[in-house]
C-alpha positions, 0 to 999 in steps of 0.5 A, a space after each residue: 170777723 168784723 174790723 174793730 171800730 174806732 171811736 170817732 173824734 170831734 172838735 169845734 171849728 175853733 179847736 180845729 183852727 188852733 190845731 191847724 195853727 200848730 201844724 203850720 208851726 216852723 219851730 223845730 222844738 215843736 216837731 212832735 206837737 206838729 206831728 200829733 196835731 196832723 194825726 188828730 186832724 187826720 182822725 177828725 177828717 174820718 181816718 181810722 188809726 191805720 189810715 192816719 198812721 200810714 199817712 204820717 209814717 207812724 205805727 198804728 199803736 201810736 195813732 191808737 194812743 193819741 186817739 185815746 188821749 184826745 178822746 179822754 181830754 175832749 170833755 175837759 177841752 170842750 168845757 175849757 173852750 166854753 169858759 175861755 173868751 173868744 179873744 183868748 186864743 193863746 190860753 186855749 192853744 196852750 191847753 191843746 199843746 198840753 194835751 199833745 205833749 208827752 205824759 210824765 214818764 215814770 222813774 225817779 228824777 235826775 239826781 244831777 242837773 245839766 249844769 252840774 254835769 257840765 262842771 264835772 266834765 270841766 273839772 275832768 278836762 283840767 290838769 290834775 296838777 292845777 288842783 294839787 294832785 301829783 298826777 298826769 291824768 285823773 282817776 275816777 276816785 281822785 276826780 270824785 274827791 275834787 268834785 266833792 271838795 269844790 262842792 259841785 255836788 253833795 254826793 256822787 259815786 266813783 262809778 257815776 263819775 266814770 259814767 259821765 266821762 264815758 258818755 257819748 262822743 264827748 269824752 274827756 280828753 286824756 291829754 290836755 286839749 291845749 298845748 
């Protein structure tokens, strides 16, 4: 049985130069872009999915996915490259980064912003007596009532308040943090 053929990838010298520029990036928030740019460069050099994935310690399916993404975007990239002036490398770089960025994920968007969650945790860290509750510790229902009273969110369930408090190692203190 013959091995499946991989679609060869191509890129102009200009695009290749920008991919190499991404690879040299030292910003930690661009680590995935760097990894994907390395993967595409390996494939541009003729590596098949298995070889490229192995060289970067990735799964072959990951290499297959990004080969497909690059191939699908190739015509748009070529067209944009012809329209973008040689001096405007930043625009072309942004387009390449867009191609190498994760696609939007399915599912509903988050209902609470990070700021709202931080405010909820901050209220949970306060003494209930400060807010007029004759309690030594917050219950999820009393905390929900206070969050709604302060207008931090328009609506939230008692269960969701409990989830925020149980999430990760940063649990709300059961005792006041300062003596």
